[in-house]
C-alpha positions, 0 to 999 in steps of 0.5 A: 716954120710951116708945121702945124701944132703938135699932132695928137697921137693915134692909139690904134689902126684905121681898121678898128676905127672903121669897125667902131664907126660902122657898128655904132649905136647912134642912140648910145652916142647921143650927147657923148663926145664920141663923135669928136674923139673918133673924128680926131682919131680919124684925122690923126690916122690920115683919114680926113674924109672919114673924120669929116663924115663922123664930125658932120654927124656929130654937128647935126646933133650939136650944131653949136659945138665949137670943137666939132666945128673946128675939127670938121674944118680941119678935116675938110682942109686936109681933104682938099676942100679948102672952100668948104673949110674956109666957110666953116672957119668963118662961122667958127671965128664969128662966135664971141665965146670961142675958147682962146686956144681953139680960136688960135688954132682956127686962126692958124688954119685960116692963115694956112688956107689963105697961104695956099690960095696965095701959092696958086694965084696968078693975078698979082693983086689977088696974090697980095690980098691973099698974102695979107689975109693970111698974115692977118690970120696968123698974126691974130693967132700969134697974139693969142698963143705966142707960138712960133708957128703962127708967128713966123708964118705971119712974118713971111706972109707980111713980106709976101704981101709987100710989107717987108718992114713989118715982116722983119720986125715980127721975124726979129721978135720970133727969132729972139723968143725962139733963142730965149727958149733954148737958154744957150743950149743946143737945139734938137728940134728940126722945126724950131731950127727951121723957124730960126732959119726962116726968121733969119732969111726974112731978116737977111742974116745969111750966116744964121739962116744957113746955119739953122737950116743945116741944123734942121736938115741934119736933125730931120735926117731921112724925114724928107717930107718934112724937109720938103715942107721947109722947102715949100716955105722958102720957095714962096720967099725966093722971088722976093729974097735972094737969101731964100734961094740960097737956103734952098741949096742947103735943103737940097733933096736927093734926086728921084730916078725912074729907071728903064732898061732892056732885058737879057737876050732870050735864048732864041734871039737872032741878033744879040742886044744884051747878051748875058756876058755883058751884064758885068759891064752894064752893072758897072755903068749903072753904078757909075751913073747912080753916083753921078746923079745923086739919086735917093729914090728910085722907081723901076720894074724887076725884069732880068738884066738891066732892072735887077742890076739897077736894083742891086746897085741902088740898094748897095748905095742906100737908095730907096727902091720902089719896084712895080710889076705889071702883073702878079709875081708868077706871071711876071717870072714866067714872061720876064725872068725865068727864061734867063735861068734859075740864078736870075729868078733867085736874084729877082726874089732877093731884089724884091725882098730888099726893095722899100716897096714892091707893088703890082700894077694889076692884081688880076693877072696878065691874061696875054695883055701886052698893053699891061707892060705899057701901062706899068711903064706909064705908072712908073713914070707918073709915080716918079714924077708925083714923088718928085713933086711931093719932095720938091726935087727933080725927077730923072730917067736913067736908062740902059738902052740900045739906040737901034732897038725898035719901039714897043709898048712899055719897052725901053725906047718907048719909055725914053720917048714918053719921058722926054716928050714933056721935057723930062731929063734923061741919062742914057747908058748905051748898050751898043757902046758897051758891046764895043765893035757893033755887036757882041757875039751871043754867048751860051745862056745860063743853065736852066734858061728857056723860052717864055711859056705861052700866056694864059688868055681870056675868053673875053678878048683883050682888056683896055686901059680906061678911066672910070668916073663915078659921082653922086649928089651930097644929101640926095637922100634928104631931098623932099618928094616935091624936089625930085622932079626938079632934080631930075630935070635940072641936075641931070640936064646940067650933066647932059649939057656937060657931056654934049659940050665935051671935046672928047665925050665919054665912051659910055654913060649911065645914071641911076637916081643921083648916081653917075657912071662915065667911062673915058678913053683919055685920062686928060679928057676925064679930068677936064670933064670932072673939074668942069662938072664940079665947077658947073654944079658950084656956079648954079643957083639951085635955089632958083630951081627950088632945090637946096642951096649949096647942092654939091657932088662927090666925084671919084675916078680910077684908071685901069684895064677893063673888058668891053662888051655889048650889054644886053640890058641897056643895048649898048657897049658897056665896060666891066671888071674889078677896076670898075668896082674899085672906081665906084668905091672912091666916090663915097669917101670923097669930100663934098665938092671934091674930085678924088682920083686913084694913084693910077689916074694921078700917075697917068696925068703926071706921066703925060706932063699935062701942066693943066692939072695938079694932084695933091696926095691925101694919103692911104684912105679907107674905101667904101664898103670895106674895100680896103685902103688905097692912095688917093689924090685930090684933083684940081687945076694947077692954078685955081683958087676956090 
């Protein structure tokens, strides 16, 4: 199946690894294997960009070290820089004295990169060429290693390249080799079962294919990410082989559900909408809906009323629940829970304790900014869609709503409209119908219920959601003195032209040295600018400007609430706050030539349903200057080939 060779174990956490790297003595490391050892550890811990930086330094000292070059290429591939990874692999594979095992792994990685290109190309001819290139690399790796992973991939890519007969012959060989290893016993490795299933699909052996994929699914259990990898391979084959589409049904994933619902009525609400006495009926309706939709993963907030009822019902059914609050616990309880009484505060605490994850959208506090409710609702929609993409399943909105309610930023009605706008499916529980004849009478509030306390407000006015972009040039510090004037005229001139030609230019621009800082009102405009700048830099012949060949940039972006004020130094409007600092810490850990974005930015793009962009999850990466770790994504166009 499409899993790589067994990962090497990572003996420690990322914090200790970063400490060793930052406190290293280059003199003591000279000539040692520490660059390779630490780089491999970083990759195993999911810190591919850090691994690349470590290995790159080792390569500068030992440019002929083949292991350093291979793991450098692997780090680039895992960080999303496929073009740079392919270039490294080409250099590595051109070496005639390359170790057989390392050559096999390098060939498999080259096959994977070509397969990734196949998956995003639109042109039929280009897709076929990418498929055959992938097939050739995997086949070469299989000839050297006789491992099932490159063998079954070579078979699949042969079919996708239009050579079905050759693909079937190879699938038969791989299947027979796999069966021979089992010696007639039970197979307890889900990847081996998936390999047998994939080979059976290529051979058109229906019973075997479905049997092996059922076995792979059962052994994998709740390792849904690995099941999703099996599904991605089948989805490549599905347009060519009907059996692949049927096998996808065997690997059907639980649904991702995003939830939204009204809070209980506040004690001073004049016209009942969700009176406390209606909670049992709403609870039962949520339970029935969860049973109907087959949800396995859920994303929601935790206000009193529908949210907490949903969390309780979902957890009772074994659903993985992920809770997001718009701001910190105490502020949230004050605005959205405590008015309903101490009993609901206790249920809130139990719900958060039972959730798989409980995150805060904005650590910095409420400060009276109601737009944070809208930001949180948008983030929930985005992360639900991103999770569904990662798991190869379909997201659904489940909502408890009164159709007659007004639309408010971040409110239930607004969330329903936003979800449906890009074609999202929704299942609604009608509060009006549950109330019966129009409206239920208001009932006495729970003991301890009280109106919400007045929020603490900032003296600097309301924050606004903006997207911050930071960029710098890779290797700028190594430019020669004679090259500096050309850099400032030509490189910064290129950035200026990109700004001038933007349909939605940034609200603020600044630069220092090779550093670039832009602020955008619209996240899609920021994404378009970042990718356009990346491409413009890559296409420019820098040598003609007397600058180093292959000049590239790192670009990082983050979205969040920031303050706006007049800057007395630069004499224009500027933006500031902790989210600006967070954005600045992403760019230094970005792969060369890449655009990395925070989960907040990725979620905003996903929530908008913009099909032009795609965000590939890279994992929780350590940020620059000891700023902790956060989930990062590689931004790209949905259909692009590097």
